[in-house]
TORTOR-320760 format. One record per residue: residue number from 1; x, y, z of N, C-alpha, C in turn. Coordinates in steps of 0.001 Angstrom, whole numbers. Layout:
<atoms>
[NUM, [X, Y, Z], [X, Y, Z], [X, Y, Z]]
...
</atoms>
This chain:
<atoms>
[1, [61584, 275, 148139], [60581, 876, 147304], [61261, 1932, 146428]]
[2, [61021, 1880, 145129], [61603, 2864, 144219], [60591, 3969, 143968]]
[3, [61118, 5144, 143752], [60233, 6284, 143466], [60290, 6609, 141993]]
[4, [59153, 6834, 141420], [59068, 7229, 140015], [59506, 8666, 139913]]
[5, [60537, 8932, 139090], [61069, 10299, 138990], [60125, 11220, 138232]]
[6, [59189, 10642, 137489], [58226, 11440, 136724], [56825, 10935, 137024]]
[7, [56245, 11354, 138141], [54889, 10859, 138462], [53885, 11343, 137422]]
[8, [52854, 10518, 137221], [51805, 10890, 136269], [51021, 12093, 136781]]
[9, [50595, 12910, 135819], [49756, 14067, 136099], [48571, 14036, 135148]]
[10, [47535, 14783, 135486], [46394, 14914, 134576], [46638, 16098, 133631]]
[11, [46407, 15828, 132353], [46542, 16885, 131310], [45194, 17067, 130654]]
[12, [44797, 18312, 130491], [43526, 18643, 129850], [43792, 19302, 128506]]
[13, [43120, 18793, 127450], [43318, 19315, 126105], [42145, 18867, 125238]]
[14, [42005, 19538, 124107], [40930, 19231, 123178], [41486, 18832, 121824]]
[15, [40955, 17788, 121254], [41295, 17334, 119913], [40047, 17439, 119041]]
[16, [40224, 17930, 117826], [39096, 18054, 116907], [39386, 17198, 115665]]
[17, [38352, 16474, 115239], [38482, 15545, 114133], [37419, 15806, 113075]]
[18, [37779, 15546, 111819], [36815, 15465, 110741], [36593, 13983, 110532]]
[19, [35336, 13554, 110556], [35015, 12143, 110400], [35181, 11726, 108943]]
[20, [35353, 10413, 108746], [35517, 9866, 107402], [34217, 9915, 106624]]
[21, [34244, 9322, 105469], [33070, 9376, 104588], [31850, 8696, 105158]]
[22, [32071, 7606, 105853], [30925, 6938, 106480], [30509, 7755, 107695]]
[23, [29243, 8004, 107827], [28743, 8825, 108921], [28087, 7936, 109980]]
[24, [28865, 7560, 111008], [28303, 6721, 112076], [27267, 7525, 112879]]
[25, [26369, 6799, 113508], [25405, 7460, 114392], [26121, 7923, 115653]]
[26, [25480, 8793, 116414], [26062, 9271, 117676], [26350, 8099, 118609]]
[27, [25423, 7141, 118696], [25620, 5969, 119563], [26802, 5146, 119100]]
[28, [26965, 4981, 117793], [28105, 4234, 117272], [29427, 4916, 117603]]
[29, [29431, 6245, 117501], [30634, 7018, 117843], [30979, 6803, 119300]]
[30, [30001, 6959, 120172], [30239, 6810, 121600], [30743, 5414, 121950]]
[31, [30132, 4390, 121375], [30556, 3001, 121642], [31970, 2755, 121104]]
[32, [32263, 3261, 119921], [33604, 3069, 119343], [34663, 3750, 120177]]
[33, [34383, 4944, 120644], [35355, 5657, 121473], [35560, 4971, 122813]]
[34, [34492, 4478, 123398], [34613, 3761, 124662], [35450, 2497, 124490]]
[35, [35246, 1797, 123401], [36007, 583, 123112], [37473, 865, 122858]]
[36, [37798, 2085, 122447], [39162, 2494, 122129], [39842, 3220, 123308]]
[37, [39304, 3053, 124515], [39890, 3655, 125715], [39815, 5173, 125755]]
[38, [38766, 5743, 125194], [38580, 7193, 125230], [37498, 7587, 126241]]
[39, [37388, 6826, 127316], [36380, 7134, 128324], [36752, 8326, 129173]]
[40, [37950, 8875, 128965], [38393, 10067, 129693], [38167, 11335, 128868]]
[41, [37288, 11256, 127868], [37006, 12396, 127004], [35522, 12748, 127037]]
[42, [35259, 14053, 127011], [33917, 14577, 126832], [33736, 14780, 125337]]
[43, [32695, 14214, 124756], [32501, 14203, 123313], [31561, 15320, 122886]]
[44, [32005, 16090, 121886], [31177, 17150, 121315], [30791, 16772, 119882]]
[45, [29488, 16726, 119608], [28987, 16294, 118290], [28165, 17402, 117638]]
[46, [28598, 18655, 117754], [27774, 19781, 117292], [27592, 19856, 115794]]
[47, [28666, 19805, 115025], [28581, 19952, 113564], [28607, 18583, 112903]]
[48, [27682, 18326, 111990], [27701, 17038, 111276], [29055, 16828, 110576]]
[49, [29636, 15652, 110777], [30898, 15321, 110109], [32117, 15723, 110917]]
[50, [31920, 16388, 112053], [33036, 16819, 112895], [32790, 16354, 114325]]
[51, [33883, 16275, 115064], [33829, 15761, 116435], [34936, 16446, 117237]]
[52, [34600, 16843, 118450], [35631, 17347, 119356], [35660, 16465, 120596]]
[53, [36862, 16238, 121091], [37066, 15421, 122278], [37850, 16220, 123285]]
[54, [37249, 16499, 124428], [37913, 17246, 125498], [38402, 16207, 126520]]
[55, [39716, 15986, 126516], [40329, 14950, 127331], [40826, 15491, 128663]]
[56, [40780, 14653, 129663], [41549, 14768, 130896], [42292, 13444, 130993]]
[57, [43550, 13444, 130569], [44297, 12196, 130443], [45513, 12204, 131363]]
[58, [45679, 11083, 132061], [46817, 10916, 132947], [48011, 10384, 132157]]
[59, [49178, 11038, 132336], [50389, 10621, 131661], [51604, 11240, 132355]]
[60, [52772, 10798, 131957], [53996, 11351, 132553], [54302, 12761, 132033]]
[61, [53831, 13064, 130792], [54065, 14400, 130240], [52983, 14711, 129234]]
[62, [52893, 15971, 128817], [51829, 16423, 127923], [51889, 15712, 126562]]
[63, [53101, 15544, 126049], [53249, 14916, 124732], [52702, 13491, 124753]]
[64, [53060, 12743, 125788], [52550, 11375, 125921], [51018, 11355, 126018]]
[65, [50460, 12282, 126766], [49003, 12348, 126928], [48314, 12614, 125582]]
[66, [48814, 13595, 124843], [48191, 13949, 123571], [48357, 12842, 122539]]
[67, [49573, 12312, 122402], [49816, 11277, 121401], [48999, 10017, 121683]]
[68, [48874, 9634, 122939], [48087, 8439, 123253], [46610, 8690, 122961]]
[69, [46127, 9900, 123237], [44718, 10227, 122967], [44430, 10214, 121463]]
[70, [45345, 10790, 120682], [45152, 10789, 119224], [45117, 9352, 118712]]
[71, [46069, 8538, 119145], [46130, 7141, 118740], [44834, 6406, 119091]]
[72, [44375, 6579, 120321], [43142, 5903, 120760], [41937, 6372, 119964]]
[73, [41808, 7686, 119766], [40663, 8228, 119030], [40658, 7733, 117604]]
[74, [41812, 7699, 116949], [41860, 7229, 115558], [41621, 5730, 115461]]
[75, [41961, 4998, 116484], [41645, 3561, 116523], [40127, 3363, 116643]]
[76, [39495, 4209, 117440], [38047, 4112, 117643], [37238, 4678, 116485]]
[77, [37827, 5589, 115735], [37133, 6213, 114605], [38008, 6135, 113354]]
[78, [38114, 4940, 112773], [38930, 4772, 111587], [38523, 5754, 110486]]
[79, [39496, 6370, 109875], [39217, 7344, 108809], [39054, 8762, 109314]]
[80, [38982, 8952, 110630], [38869, 10327, 111178], [40194, 11027, 111012]]
[81, [40130, 12290, 110652], [41335, 13090, 110441], [41457, 14160, 111519]]
[82, [42570, 14181, 112202], [42833, 15215, 113209], [42978, 16552, 112511]]
[83, [42155, 17526, 112904], [42239, 18839, 112273], [42702, 19917, 113242]]
[84, [42695, 19631, 114554], [43181, 20639, 115522], [43522, 19941, 116830]]
[85, [44656, 20355, 117377], [45080, 19800, 118669], [45493, 20935, 119583]]
</atoms>
């Protein structure tokens, strides 16, 4: 049995996005994020046109966790622009 020298850990962080020109409904946002593997995020929809995602993501390191979350979120919300990480 081999041991993984870098076991996965949970990383908690928040990403904030400005949505694209098309304004999806809250349900559409939630469905799109779920389809893009963002089920490990708490979604904040407070300001129209903006979105915050509070992630608890498992990864080998913080960089991998954040980069994979950004990739997944942008896949689920095409045209969304990351404004804060």
